[in-house]
C-alpha positions in Angstrom: 13.9 -2.3 -6.6 14.2 -5.9 -7.7 11.3 -7.7 -9.3 12.1 -10.8 -7.4 10.6 -11.3 -3.9 13.3 -11.2 -1.2 13.2 -13.9 1.6 14.0 -12.3 4.9 13.4 -12.9 8.6 10.3 -11.6 10.4 12.5 -9.0 12.2 14.0 -7.8 8.9 10.6 -7.6 7.3 9.2 -5.6 10.2 12.0 -3.1 10.1 11.6 -2.8 6.3 7.9 -2.3 6.6 8.4 0.4 9.3 10.9 2.2 7.2 8.7 2.0 4.1 5.8 3.3 6.1 7.9 6.3 7.2 8.9 7.0 3.7 5.4 6.8 2.5 4.3 9.2 5.2 6.9 11.7 4.0 5.8 11.3 0.4 2.2 11.8 1.4 3.0 14.9 3.4 4.9 16.3 0.4 1.9 15.7 -1.9 -0.4 17.4 0.6 1.9 20.4 0.8 1.8 20.5 -3.0 -2.0 20.7 -2.7 -2.7 17.4 -4.5 -6.2 16.3 -3.6 -6.3 13.5 -1.0 -8.3 11.1 -3.3 -5.7 11.5 -6.0 -2.8 10.8 -3.6 -4.7 7.7 -2.4 -5.4 6.6 -6.0 -1.7 7.0 -7.0 -0.6 5.0 -3.9 -3.1 2.2 -4.6 -2.1 2.1 -8.3 1.6 2.0 -7.3 1.0 -0.8 -4.8 -0.9 -2.9 -7.3 1.9 -2.3 -9.9 4.5 -3.5 -7.4 2.4 -6.5 -6.4 2.0 -7.4 -10.0 5.7 -7.4 -10.5 6.4 -9.8 -7.6 3.2 -11.9 -7.4 0.9 -13.9 -9.5 -2.2 -12.3 -10.9 -4.3 -14.5 -8.7 -2.4 -13.3 -5.6 -3.0 -9.7 -6.6 -6.7 -10.4 -7.1 -6.9 -12.1 -3.7 -5.2 -9.0 -2.0 -7.7 -6.7 -3.7 -10.7 -9.0 -2.8 -9.5 -9.0 0.8 -9.4 -5.2 0.7 -12.9 -5.0 -0.7 -14.2 -7.4 1.9 -12.6 -5.2 4.6 -14.3 -2.1 3.3 -17.6 -3.8 3.0 -17.1 -5.2 6.6 -16.6 -1.7 8.0 -12.8 -1.5 8.3 -12.9 2.2 7.1 -15.6 3.4 9.5 -13.1 4.3 12.2 -11.5 6.8 9.7 -14.7 8.4 8.6 -15.8 11.6 10.2 
């Protein structure tokens, strides 16, 4: 993976995002089959995502992404996933 952001069309970005999502789902399923606790899987994914963002974005951009995520949690975005 390059550390430089790649400029691409919206259609290319959508296709790449869908492909990345499928790959992540496969990796998550493999970790679940390996009996890795869900919160550890999520922590590893979040840490990896922050690491990638840090390589291709400014610190302020990463902070803004995280602040938006926190605001979403506080605003109830996760309630639909809770039992």
